[in-house]
C-alpha positions in Angstrom: -19.5 -68.8 78.5 -21.9 -67.4 80.7 -20.3 -68.7 83.8 -17.0 -66.8 82.5 -18.7 -63.6 81.8 -20.5 -63.4 85.5 -17.2 -64.2 87.1 -15.7 -61.5 85.0 -18.2 -59.1 86.0 -18.1 -60.3 89.9 -13.7 -60.1 89.9 -14.3 -56.4 88.6 -16.5 -55.9 91.8 -13.9 -57.1 94.3 -11.2 -55.3 92.4 -13.1 -52.2 92.6 -14.2 -52.4 96.2 -10.2 -53.3 97.1 -8.6 -50.4 95.4 -8.2 -46.9 96.8 -7.2 -44.2 94.6 -4.0 -43.0 95.1 -4.7 -39.2 96.5 -6.6 -40.7 98.9 -4.0 -43.3 100.1 -1.7 -40.4 100.6 -3.9 -38.6 103.1 -2.8 -41.2 105.9 -1.3 -41.1 108.5 -2.4 -37.5 109.7 0.4 -35.9 110.5 -0.7 -32.4 111.6 -3.7 -30.7 113.2 -4.2 -28.9 110.1 -4.4 -31.8 108.0 -6.6 -33.0 110.8 -9.0 -29.7 110.2 -8.6 -30.2 106.5 -10.0 -33.9 106.2 -12.7 -33.3 108.5 -13.8 -30.0 106.6 -12.8 -30.2 102.9 -14.2 -33.8 102.1 -17.7 -33.6 99.9 -20.4 -36.3 100.1 -19.5 -38.1 97.3 -16.0 -38.8 98.5 -16.7 -40.7 101.6 -16.9 -44.1 100.1 -13.4 -43.7 99.0 -12.2 -42.6 102.5 -14.0 -45.6 104.0 -12.4 -47.9 101.7 -8.9 -46.3 102.4 -9.3 -46.5 106.0 -10.7 -50.4 105.7 -7.6 -51.0 103.9 -5.3 -49.4 106.4 -6.6 -51.5 109.0 -7.6 -54.7 107.2 -4.7 -56.7 108.7 -5.0 -56.2 112.7 -7.9 -54.1 113.3 -8.2 -50.4 114.4 -6.4 -50.8 117.7 -3.0 -52.2 116.3 -2.9 -50.2 113.0 -4.2 -46.8 114.5 -0.6 -45.1 113.5 -1.1 -46.1 110.0 -4.0 -43.6 110.3 -3.0 -41.1 112.8 0.5 -39.8 113.3 2.2 -40.0 117.4 2.1 -36.1 117.5 -1.7 -36.3 116.9 -2.2 -39.0 119.3 -0.1 -37.5 122.1 -2.2 -33.9 121.6 -5.5 -35.7 121.5 -7.6 -38.1 123.3 -11.3 -39.2 122.5 -13.4 -37.3 125.0 -10.7 -34.6 125.6 -10.3 -34.8 129.0 -7.2 -34.5 131.2 -5.9 -31.7 129.4 -6.1 -32.8 125.9 -7.9 -31.9 122.7 -10.9 -33.8 121.9 -11.1 -36.3 119.1 -14.8 -36.8 118.8 -15.2 -33.1 117.8 -14.0 -34.3 114.3 -17.4 -36.2 113.4 -16.5 -36.7 109.7 -13.3 -38.6 110.4 -14.7 -40.2 113.4 -17.7 -41.3 110.6 -14.9 -42.5 108.3 -13.2 -45.0 110.9 -16.5 -45.8 112.2 -18.2 -46.9 109.0 -14.7 -48.9 108.2 -14.2 -50.3 111.8 -18.4 -51.5 111.3 -18.5 -52.0 115.0 -21.0 -50.8 117.4 -18.7 -50.4 120.4 -16.5 -47.7 118.3 -15.8 -45.4 121.3 -14.4 -48.3 123.0 -12.1 -49.1 120.2 -10.9 -45.8 119.5 -10.0 -45.1 123.0 -8.1 -48.3 123.2 -6.2 -47.4 120.0 -5.2 -43.7 121.2 -4.0 -46.0 124.7 -2.2 -48.3 122.8 -0.3 -45.8 120.6 0.6 -43.5 123.4 1.9 -46.4 125.4 3.9 -47.7 122.2 5.1 -44.0 122.1 6.5 -43.9 125.9 7.8 -47.3 125.6 10.1 -46.4 122.5 11.2 -43.1 124.4 12.1 -44.9 127.5 14.0 -47.3 125.8 15.9 -44.6 123.8 17.1 -43.5 127.4 18.7 -46.9 128.7 
């Protein structure tokens, strides 16, 4: 009986870690610059674990690079790059959002991963546009 009780406690912990609140899950993908600003500035400290869990759930299958479009729309990807070079806006200025992404990825090479994610998203967009013209 004790084993059954301990298993149910462990399953409840796993379930709480795997589920994400619906109000947080509707935030992604970020579609506009206003949503990006709102997400970066309007989050309280107690909501951070929910956002990290949401990002983890969104990128769980293939990692940040393959699932970046689930987090940020193509329009945002085309306007931004990580450092803000070549006439683009800097994504690194959004410290809270980068913190959520870095916490979800859990890799020490986060900056190179996010740069590759922007590059892949832009390449996919331009490839689709090229195929539309053919």
